[in-house]
N, C-alpha and C positions, 0 to 999 in steps of 0.2 A: 778238471779239478785235480790237483795233486793228491795222491793217496795219503790218508792219515792227516789231512789238514785239520788243524785245531780251530775251533770256532772263533777263538779270540784273535786269530791271525788275520781275519777279514772283518770289515764292518758289517753290521747287521744288514741283512738283505730284505728287500720288500717281499721276497718269496719265502722267507723262513717259516711263516705261519700260514702259508697260502693254502686254502682249501682247494681240493682238486675235484674235477669232474662235476661241475655244477653250472657251467655257463650255457649249455645248450640243452634243449628239450626236443628230441626227435620223435616223441611219442605220438605226434599228430601233425598233419599238414607237411609231410616231408617225403623226399625221395633220397635214399641213402645208398652210397657205394661202399663205404668202409665196413669191412666184416662181411660183406655180401649185399646183393641188391635187395632192397626192401622199401616198400611204400606204405604210408599210412594216410588215411583221409583226415578231413578237418575234425572229425569226431573221435579220432584215435583208433579207428578200425584198420586192421591190416588188409590192404588191398593189393598186395604183391601178386596174388594169383590172377588178378584181372589183366595182368600184362602177359599176353601170349608171347611166344618167342619173337615174332616180328615186331609187336608193339614194344617189347622190352628193348630190342635192338634199336628201334627208332628213337625212343626217349634217351637211351644211352648215347647214341650218336649226337643228338641235339645238345645234350649236356656237355659232352666231351669237347665238341667243337665250339660251343659258346664259351666254355672256360678258356679255350685257347685264343679265340678271336671273338670279340663281341658281336661281329656280324653273323657268326654261326657257321653253318655248312652250306655250300652251294647246292642248288637244286639238282644239278647234274651229278655231283659227287654222291649225293644222297641216293639217287636212282642207281648209279653204278655200283654202290655198295650193297643195297638191299634188293634191287630188282634188275640185276644185270642180265638175267636170262629172259627178260620180257621185251617185247617190242616197245618203241618209244611211247606209243599211245597207251598200251596196256600198263606200262610202268607208271606213267603219270596218273592213270586211273587208280592203280593200287596205292600210290602215294597219297592221293586225295582221300581215298577211303580210310586208310590207316591214320591219316592226320585227323580226320573227323572222329574216329574211334578214340584216339589218344586224347583229344580235347575233352571228350566226355568224361574220361577217367580223371583228367587233371582238374576238371571242375569239382569233382568229389574231394580232391586233395586240398583245394583252396584256390587262392588267387595266383594260379600258374598259367602263364600265357605262352602260346606258340606264335612267334612273329615271322612274317614273310616280307622281307624288304629287299628290293633290287636283286632278286634272284637268290637270296640267302635266307636260310631258315635258322631261327634261334629260339631259345626258351628263356623265360624270365620268371623268377620266383619273387613274388611280392606279397604284401599284406599278411606277414607273419608266417608264410611258408618258407621252406628252406631245403637246400640240397647240401649235404656235408662236403661233397667234392668241390662244388663251386665256392663254398665258404672258405675252404682250405686254400683254394687257388687265389681268392681275394687276399687272404692273409699273406701268402707267399709273395704276391705281387708287390706288397709293401716292403720296399728294401730296408726301411727302418722299423720293421715289425717289432712293436713293443708289446703285442698281445701274445706273449709266449705261452701263458697258461691256456688260452683258448686254442692256440695252434696245437699244443701237445695233447690237449683233451680230444680234439678231433682225430689226430693221428693214432691215439691210443685205442680208438674204436676198432681198429683192425686194418688189414691190408685191403687195398682197393680192388673190388670185384674179384675176390680170390677164386671163385668157382667158374669164372668165365674166361675162356681163351678164344680169341679170334684175331684174324689179321688186322681188323680195324680197331680193336681195343688194345692189343698188346703193346703197340708203340706208346700209347698214352700211359698205360700202366708202368712201363719201364721208365719213362721220363719222370713220372710222379714219384716212383720209388727212389730213383736216384736223387731227385730234389729233396725228398724227405730225409734220406740218409745223410746227405751233406749238411742239411739244416740241423739235424739232431747231433751230429758229431761236433759241430761248432758249439752247440749248447753245452755238451759234456765238458768242454774245455774251459767253461766259465767258472770263476771262483766265487761268484756272488749268489749262487743258487743253493737252496737247501738240499740236504741229503734226500729228503722225501721226494722232492721234485726231480732230482737227478736219477733216482731209482725209477721213476715213471718214464723218464727219457730213455734210460737204458732198456727198459722193457719194451718200449715202443720201437726202439732201434732193432732189437732182436726180432721183432715181427717182420721187419723188412730185410734183415741180414742176420740169419741165425748163427753165423760164426763171426760176428763183428767183435774184434779184439778190444776196441775202445769201450764198447758197452760192457764186455766182460770185466775189464780192469776196474771200471767205475763201480759196477755192482758188487764185485767181490771185495773191493777196498772198503766200501761203505759198510757192508755186512760184517766184515772182519773188525772194523773200527768200532762197530756197535756191539761187539762181543758175540755175534752170531757166527762163530767160526765154522760150526758144523754145516750151517746153511750155505755159507760161502763156499765150502768144499763141495757141497752137493751141486751148486751152480757151476762150479769149475769142472767137476767130473762130467756133468751132462754136456757141457760145451766141448770138452775133449773128445767125447764119444761122437758128437755130431761132426766135429772137425775131422776126425779119423775117417768117418763114413763118407764125408763129402769130398775130401781131398786125397784120401788114401795114404796119409802120413800122420804121424803123431804131432800134436801141438807142442812146439818146441820150448815153451816157457812154463816153468813151474809156478804154482800158485804163489809161493812166497816171493819169487822174483817179480811176478806180475804186480803184486800189490805194494811192493816197497817203493819208497819215494824215488 
């Protein structure tokens, strides 16, 4: 959106009066990745602590690979990832034991099924249960995604699994973050979205790329246009500090140059 755009210069948007953050309820029957791993049972109880490190890794693997390919993850790859130090027989025994434990927890969450078909393991959320990551993947897979509000609402929940770093998770996190950044930048360039929605988009983009210049330009421009010049300067100064710390050089654009048409 060009900085300083007047409302009368564009037709009324469907998003102008759009309420935000109301499409999803993850307070029960859910496993969430955004903002950190969290699980709630069908009654709304937090059951995150039931996931031991191995159970947590197992369910994350199933979700990540199901999101990438409906078949899920092959049995061999599952074993090589979690029980690579075991003999084949011991590894299969461990897998079966942990699958049984995981199914018991998933029953508490709701209608969440582990499927084993033709050597592949996958996970399915049904009957009112939900995973925020799989829902976001569904929305991203729709090339003509018209559910922008839903998509941004999910992404605004936070970065995917921020406290988890591992060889098997990091590639998924990087791919998802890149996909998110590209999607949000495209939205920022639209002229039919309300300022409130664009500010949400900018804030979400900053979660994934804290020195993103597109997000800075949009946020400062909107705040300045709304007469919140002090707040715009605060946002700009914080960005410059992060930019200097991260890149070792000063941000080369002044705030006035940044927000001008």
